[in-house]
Every structure is written in C-alpha cells, then in structure tokens.
N, C-alpha and C positions, 0 to 999 in steps of 0.2 A: 687719283685718277686711275694708277695704276691696281689698285686695291681695289676698287671698282671694275676697273676692266673682270680683276680675274672671280670676285665673286662673279660674278654674271658669266665669266665663260666653266662654272663650276655646276648653274644649274641650269644652262644648255645640257650641260652633257648629263648631269641625272637623270636614269631611268627612271619612269613615269608606268606608274603599277596602274594595271587596264585589270581591277577586277571584272569574269565575270560568273553568270548568278550561276547557281549550283544547278547540279540536276535532283529534277525532283524522285524524293525516293518513297519504293514503292515497294512493296508485303510479300512474299511470299510462303503462302500458309504452307506448309508440312501438314497438315493433315491428309484421308485422301476422299477424296470425292462426293460429298453426299451423307457426311457428319459436321454440320455443322456447330452451331449450339446449337441446343436444347428449345421449344418453340415456349416466347414467352411468357411467363403465371401471367393468368388473367390476376385485378389486382383481388386482395380478402372484403367478401363485402364489410362490407357500413353499418356496423351494429344500432340499434335505437339507443337514439343515449335516454336517462333513467333519472323517472322525475324523483326528487327531491317529499317524499313526507314526516311532514310532524305530528309530534305526539307528545303525549305527556308522558308526565315519569311514572302512574301510576298506570297506565296502559298498554308499559313492558314491563310487568308486571315485575317491578324487581322489592326484595321483602327484605324495608329495615329493618337492622338490629332490634336485641329488645329491651329494652329500659335497665340501666345498670349493668351489662356487658359484654366482647366486645365486638359481636358478630363477628365476619374475617378476619379480623384482628390477633394479629400474634398478642400476647397475656407480655406486657412493661417485664425489661427484662432486670432478673435479682441480682447488685452487687455484688451482694456475699457471697450466692452460688461462685458466680463468676469470677473471685478472684480467692473462692477456695479450691476454685480445678487447677487452678491460675497454675499457685504455691507448689506442687506437686511437682512442675514443669521446669520452676527455673532454679528447683533445691538439684534435681536433675544433669539441668544444662553448666550450672557451677561448679558441680565435680567431677562434669565429665574434664570442663577444662579445668583444671585445678589440677586431673591426675596424665590429662597431656599434657601435662607444660610440665609435669615430674618425668613427664618422662622423657621430655626431650632434653630435660637437664642431664636424666642422667646421660641417658650418652654421649650428648656433650663434653661433662666428664671424664666417663668409661673411655674415653676415644683418646682424649687429651694429655691418660691422665698411661693406657696401652700405646701407643704411640711416642711418648718420652718426654 
C-alpha cells in the first residue's frame, strides 16, 4: 500500500510541461526598396514538330564502291610489314633493359666494395 501511495504522490508532484506554439517566422529583406527579382522571363516559343520523310537509298545519292575495290574502307593490314616494324623496337627495348640492369648491378657492387 505504501508503495502505491508514494507513486501517486510522485506523479502528482511532477511538473507538467506545456508547450506554447512557436511564433511565426518573419523574413526581413536586406535589399534596398525597389530592387526585387527581375520580371519573370516569358516562356520560350514552342517549336513545331518536324515531319519524318522516308526516302529510298537511291534518292540519297550514296555511291556504291566499285566492284573489287574497298571504297571508303582501308585495305587489309599486312601482318608481315607490321612484324618487320615491331622487331627493331623489341630489340631496342631488350638492350635498354639489359643496360639498366647492368648499371644497377655495377652500382651495387661498387657501393658494397667501397663501404667495406
């Protein structure tokens, strides 16, 4: 019984919070009088829809490639020529890699011999 009585006393003595409505927000403009937003721009004019015209290929005037020729296409690649061009590049790259490896090896050997 005493516990029920203490709970009732606590609930009665607890403050009740009453919220007041927040005041309305007012905006104050810092612009000088008469300088507002410019007049709204008029809507852009509506363009008419285009009509689709179907035409035959003969009307367009595309010239066909002559028989046996490639027309606007490039000729096929000659793989023999491509390999002949790449061979000197590969040899030069291999020589450069071997030279750099030899220089690094010599530098390490010299530093190791010099430091003792």
